[in-house]
C-alpha positions in Angstrom: 0.0 0.0 0.0 1.3 3.4 -0.9 1.9 5.4 2.4 0.5 9.0 2.6 2.0 11.8 4.6 0.8 15.1 6.0 3.0 18.1 6.3 2.1 21.3 8.1 4.0 24.5 8.1 3.5 27.0 10.9 4.6 30.7 10.5 4.2 33.1 13.3 5.0 36.5 13.9 5.0 33.3 13.7 5.5 30.7 10.7 5.0 26.9 11.0 4.8 23.8 8.8 3.1 20.6 9.6 3.9 17.3 8.0 1.4 14.5 8.6 1.4 11.0 7.4 -1.6 8.9 6.7 -1.5 5.1 6.4 1.0 2.4 7.3 3.3 3.4 10.2 5.8 0.5 9.5 8.6 2.9 8.6 9.2 4.1 12.2 12.7 2.5 12.3 15.7 4.5 11.3 18.0 7.2 12.7 15.9 10.4 12.0 18.0 11.4 9.0 19.3 9.8 5.8 21.1 6.5 6.8 24.8 6.9 7.5 24.7 10.7 7.9 22.8 11.4 11.1 24.2 13.8 13.6 24.0 12.8 17.2 20.8 14.0 18.9 21.2 16.3 21.9 18.6 16.9 24.6 17.0 20.4 24.3 17.1 22.5 27.5 13.8 22.4 29.3 12.4 19.8 26.8 12.2 16.8 29.1 12.8 13.7 27.0 12.7 15.6 23.7 15.9 15.5 21.6 17.2 18.0 19.1 18.8 17.1 15.8 20.6 19.7 13.7 22.0 19.5 10.2 25.8 19.4 9.9 25.9 22.9 8.3 26.5 25.8 10.7 24.2 28.8 10.5 25.6 31.4 8.0 25.8 34.8 9.7 27.7 36.9 7.1 27.5 37.9 3.5 23.7 37.4 3.0 22.2 40.1 0.8 18.5 40.6 1.7 17.6 42.5 -1.5 16.0 39.6 -3.5 14.1 38.3 -0.4 12.7 41.8 0.3 11.5 42.3 -3.2 9.9 38.8 -3.2 8.1 39.3 0.1 6.6 42.7 -1.0 5.5 41.4 -4.4 3.9 38.4 -2.7 2.3 40.7 -0.2 0.6 42.8 -2.9 -0.8 39.7 -4.6 -2.0 38.1 -1.4 -3.5 41.3 0.1 -5.7 41.8 -3.1 -7.1 38.3 -2.8 -7.7 38.4 0.9 -9.5 41.8 0.7 -11.6 40.5 -2.2 -12.6 37.5 -0.1 -14.2 39.7 2.6 -14.0 43.4 1.7 -15.7 44.6 4.9 -13.6 42.7 7.4 -10.6 43.9 9.4 -7.5 42.1 8.1 -4.0 41.6 9.4 -1.4 39.2 8.1 2.4 38.9 8.0 3.8 38.6 4.4 7.2 38.0 5.8 6.1 35.2 8.0 4.1 33.4 5.3 6.9 33.9 2.7 9.6 32.5 5.1 7.4 29.6 5.9 6.8 28.8 2.2 10.4 29.3 1.4 11.3 26.8 4.1 8.9 24.4 2.6 10.3 24.9 -0.9 13.7 23.6 0.3 12.2 20.1 0.0 10.2 20.7 -3.3 11.3 19.7 -6.8 10.2 20.0 -10.4 6.9 21.7 -11.2 6.0 21.9 -7.5 9.1 24.0 -6.9 8.7 26.1 -10.0 5.1 27.1 -9.1 6.0 27.9 -5.5 8.9 30.1 -6.7 6.5 31.9 -9.2 3.9 32.6 -6.5 6.6 33.9 -4.1 8.2 36.0 -6.9 11.5 34.2 -6.5 13.7 35.1 -9.5 16.9 33.3 -8.4 16.0 30.0 -6.6 19.7 29.2 -6.0 20.2 32.4 -4.0 16.8 32.9 -2.3 17.5 31.0 0.9 20.7 32.9 1.6 18.8 36.1 0.9 16.0 35.1 3.3 18.7 34.5 5.8 20.0 38.0 5.3 16.5 39.5 5.6 15.9 37.7 8.9 19.3 38.7 10.4 18.8 42.3 9.2 15.4 42.5 11.0 16.8 41.1 14.2 19.6 43.6 14.1 16.9 46.3 14.7 16.5 45.1 18.3 17.5 47.9 20.7 16.5 49.4 24.0 17.1 52.7 25.7 16.6 53.7 29.4 14.9 57.1 29.1 15.6 58.0 32.8 19.2 58.6 32.0 18.1 61.7 30.0 15.4 62.8 32.5 12.6 60.9 30.8 10.5 58.0 32.0 10.5 54.3 31.2 12.3 52.4 28.5 12.0 52.8 24.7 12.6 49.5 22.8 12.3 47.6 19.6 11.9 43.9 19.8 11.7 42.0 16.5 12.3 38.4 17.1 12.2 35.6 14.5 12.7 31.9 15.3 12.5 28.8 13.2 12.3 25.1 14.3 11.4 21.7 12.9 9.4 19.1 14.8 9.9 15.6 13.3 8.8 12.0 14.1 11.5 10.2 16.0 12.8 7.4 13.7 11.7 8.9 10.4 14.5 9.3 7.9 14.8 13.0 6.7 17.1 14.0 3.8 20.5 15.3 5.1 20.6 18.1 2.4 17.2 19.3 3.6 18.3 19.5 7.2 21.6 21.1 6.3 19.9 23.9 4.2 17.4 24.7 7.0 20.2 24.7 9.6 22.5 27.0 7.5 20.0 29.5 6.2 17.1 29.4 8.7 19.0 28.4 11.8 16.4 25.6 12.4 17.1 22.4 14.3 14.9 19.3 14.3 13.1 18.5 17.5 12.3 14.8 17.8 8.8 14.0 19.1 6.6 11.0 19.0 3.5 11.9 16.9 2.6 8.2 16.4 2.1 7.4 20.1 1.6 10.8 21.7 0.2 13.3 19.1 -1.3 15.6 21.7 1.9 15.7 23.6 3.7 16.8 20.4 1.0 19.4 19.8 1.4 20.8 23.3 5.2 21.0 22.9 4.9 22.9 19.6 2.2 25.3 21.0 4.4 25.9 24.1 7.3 26.8 21.9 5.1 29.1 19.8 3.6 30.8 22.8 7.1 31.4 24.3 8.4 32.9 21.1 5.4 35.2 20.6 5.2 36.3 24.3 1.9 34.5 24.6 0.1 36.5 21.9 -0.5 33.2 20.1 -1.0 30.7 23.0 -2.5 27.9 20.9 -1.6 27.9 17.2 -2.5 24.2 16.8 -6.1 23.5 17.9 -7.1 20.1 19.4 -7.2 17.5 16.6 -4.8 19.4 14.3 -2.0 17.0 15.2 -2.7 13.2 14.9 -0.8 10.0 15.1 -0.2 10.3 11.4 1.7 13.6 11.7 5.4 13.3 10.7 7.0 16.8 10.6 6.1 20.3 11.6 8.3 23.3 10.5 7.7 26.4 12.7 8.7 30.0 12.3 7.6 32.5 14.9 7.7 36.3 14.6 7.1 38.7 17.5 7.2 42.5 17.4 7.0 45.1 20.0 8.1 48.7 19.3 7.6 52.2 20.8 6.8 55.2 18.6 9.7 57.6 18.1 7.4 60.1 19.8 4.5 58.7 21.7 1.0 60.0 21.4 -0.2 62.0 24.4 -2.9 59.9 26.1 -4.7 63.1 27.2 -5.3 64.0 23.6 -7.0 60.7 22.8 -10.8 61.2 22.4 -13.9 59.3 21.5 -14.6 60.2 17.9 -16.7 58.8 15.0 -15.3 56.4 12.4 -17.1 55.6 9.2 -17.2 51.8 9.3 -18.9 49.9 6.4 -21.8 48.9 8.6 -22.3 52.4 9.9 -20.7 55.0 12.1 -18.9 53.7 15.2 -17.1 55.4 18.1 -13.4 54.9 18.4 -10.5 56.1 20.6 -8.8 58.6 18.3 -5.2 59.5 19.1 -3.8 62.9 18.1 -0.3 64.3 17.4 1.0 67.1 15.2 4.5 66.5 14.0 6.8 66.1 11.0 5.9 62.8 9.4 6.6 61.1 6.1 3.6 62.1 3.9 2.4 61.2 0.4 -0.8 61.8 -1.6 -2.2 60.8 -4.9 -5.4 60.7 -6.8 -8.1 60.0 -4.2 -5.8 59.1 -1.3 -3.4 60.3 1.4 -0.7 58.5 3.4 1.3 59.1 6.5 4.4 57.3 7.8 4.8 57.1 11.6 8.3 56.0 12.7 9.2 53.8 15.6 12.0 54.6 18.1 15.6 54.3 16.6 14.3 54.8 13.1 14.5 51.2 11.8 10.8 50.5 11.5 7.8 52.5 10.6 4.0 52.2 10.4 2.5 53.5 7.1 -1.2 54.2 6.7 -3.0 55.0 3.4 -6.6 56.2 3.4 -9.0 57.1 0.6 -10.9 60.3 0.2 -14.0 58.2 -0.2 -14.9 54.7 0.9 -14.6 53.3 -2.7 -11.3 55.1 -3.6 -8.6 52.9 -5.1 -5.7 52.8 -2.7 -2.1 52.5 -3.8 0.3 49.6 -3.2 2.9 49.9 -0.5 5.7 50.4 -3.0 3.8 53.4 -4.5 3.4 55.0 -1.0 6.9 54.3 0.2 8.4 55.9 -3.0 6.2 59.0 -2.6 6.9 59.8 1.1 8.5 63.2 1.9 8.7 65.1 5.2 5.6 67.2 6.0 4.0 68.6 9.1 0.8 66.6 9.7 -1.9 67.1 12.3 -2.7 63.4 12.6 -5.7 61.8 14.1 -5.3 58.0 14.2 -7.5 55.4 15.9 -6.3 52.9 18.4 -7.0 49.3 17.3 -6.5 45.7 18.3 -7.4 43.1 15.7 -6.7 39.5 14.7 -7.2 37.4 11.6 -7.2 33.6 11.2 -7.6 32.3 7.7 -6.9 29.2 5.5 -4.7 30.2 2.6 -4.7 26.9 0.8 -7.3 27.7 -1.9 -5.9 31.3 -2.2 -2.4 30.1 -2.8 -3.6 27.4 -5.2 -5.5 30.1 -7.2 -2.4 32.3 -7.2 -0.5 29.6 -9.1 1.0 26.9 -6.9 -1.8 24.4 -7.5 0.5 21.3 -8.0 1.7 21.5 -4.4 -1.9 20.7 -3.3 -2.4 17.7 -5.5 -1.1 14.1 -5.7 1.4 15.2 -8.3 3.3 17.3 -5.8 7.0 16.5 -5.4 8.4 17.2 -1.9 10.9 14.3 -2.1 13.7 16.6 -1.0 12.3 16.3 2.6 12.2 12.5 2.9 12.4 9.6 0.5 10.2 7.5 2.8 6.9 9.4 2.3 5.2 11.1 -0.7 4.0 14.6 0.4 1.5 17.2 -0.8 0.1 20.4 0.8 -3.4 19.9 2.2 -3.9 23.2 3.9 -2.3 26.5 4.9 -3.5 28.3 8.1 -2.4 31.8 9.0 -3.0 33.7 12.2 -1.8 37.2 13.0 -2.7 39.9 15.5 -1.7 43.5 16.1 -2.3 46.1 18.8 -1.7 49.8 18.2 -2.0 52.4 21.0 -0.4 55.7 22.2 2.9 53.9 23.1 3.5 51.9 20.0 2.7 48.5 18.5 2.8 44.8 19.5 2.1 42.1 17.0 2.6 38.4 16.3 1.8 35.9 13.4 1.6 32.2 12.7 1.1 30.1 9.5 0.3 26.4 9.3 0.8 24.6 6.0 -0.6 21.1 6.1 0.8 18.6 3.6 -0.8 15.3 2.6 0.5 12.6 0.4 0.1 12.0 -3.3 15.9 66.9 3.4 15.1 69.7 5.9 11.4 70.4 6.0 9.9 73.5 4.3 7.6 75.5 6.7 4.0 74.9 5.6 0.6 74.8 7.2 0.1 71.3 8.6 -1.9 68.8 6.6 -4.9 67.8 8.6 -5.3 64.0 8.3 -7.8 62.2 10.5 -8.0 58.5 9.8 -11.7 58.2 10.4 -12.6 55.8 7.6 -11.3 52.4 6.4 -7.5 52.3 5.8 -4.7 50.1 4.7 -1.5 49.7 6.8 2.0 48.4 6.3 4.5 47.8 9.1 7.9 47.8 7.4 11.6 47.5 7.8 12.8 50.9 6.5 16.2 49.7 5.3 14.7 47.3 2.8 11.1 48.4 2.8 10.2 44.8 3.6 6.6 44.5 4.8 6.6 42.6 8.1 2.9 43.1 8.8 0.1 44.4 6.6 -3.6 44.8 6.7 -6.8 46.8 6.4 -8.9 48.2 9.2 -12.5 48.8 8.4 -13.8 49.0 12.0 -11.3 49.8 14.9 -14.1 49.4 17.4 -14.2 45.6 16.6 -11.4 44.1 18.7 -9.9 40.7 19.1 -11.0 38.5 22.0 
């Protein structure tokens, strides 16, 4: 009988991949990697009986140019955003293009043939040989933005900080043979080790271990990425990427200036907490829209918002906005919000062009020769909180695989974001979109 396998990929601000197997479990013998090439497992700190297996390649920490990866992430973000908004035009939306792209890129390390070609096309990867090194550079560049400052040293209060943490891991069935080249590439470019768990005999224990890792990496913003029943005795591998972000504004909004004000939501006017600040911001405008760029402390990240003059105005892409920004005094009114999105991306990604990966014709033989894999589902979860102090956000993705210049003095622009808007949270050095979304009703908050 031909064995079938399930793969899931989890991406957090957070990313994750899940590999499951359906059918005969007689292949549980083996070393956990390709025969004759298995590194010695080591016990993970705090993991109880769980062992960690790493590829033989050391993590590459120098000479990784993020340019190609940044361009790929943003092009992918534009495509995916258009489809997600079209699915439910009236809903709040937040997702992490960086998280999803990293998760799918990790999955592609084990893809071959038409499966790999379609994944590369959807991800806008123009140089498959170099993309994993570029993704490595992108992740390292983002983590280099981490910084904190004790404001009391200069007579201020509290601490200003940027935390942008990205973590990758693999969770594999103890005894299943994984390809050494697959493990080495993930170790070298994604700094990911393989945690050995026993899906076959204790699937809920494995699910709990993965959820605990995800919760830790996201500071408990995603406490249970994998719901009960999502991991079974047929699961064989889960690849996980977690992204967590917390950043203070360069200049915080004065809480005393925050007021209850109307917001024109699609279902009717609602009352929101509107923050106010007049300052020099990056500002852009075009036919039927305006945009403002609010920097975070230390200048490495910013939050960019575009709003239409009318509810049906065509809004620009992030690239259009970023290119048009210039310094301008803006009297900004901006709503506080706290939203979350969970969605299955499988059909969307299939429609975008990587259909083979979801069929019995999929080729993921670069992961393991023991099982034939295909993607069965892609689950993404993200949340974001914006208030007077700054922003906190996290994301997760599960891909389930089955077998077969000085400012000129001007009057300030008055810009009150009191109607649906698009946002981009980006790394300013590369313009990489880390989080993206659309807020139609700030009064509707996550639970």
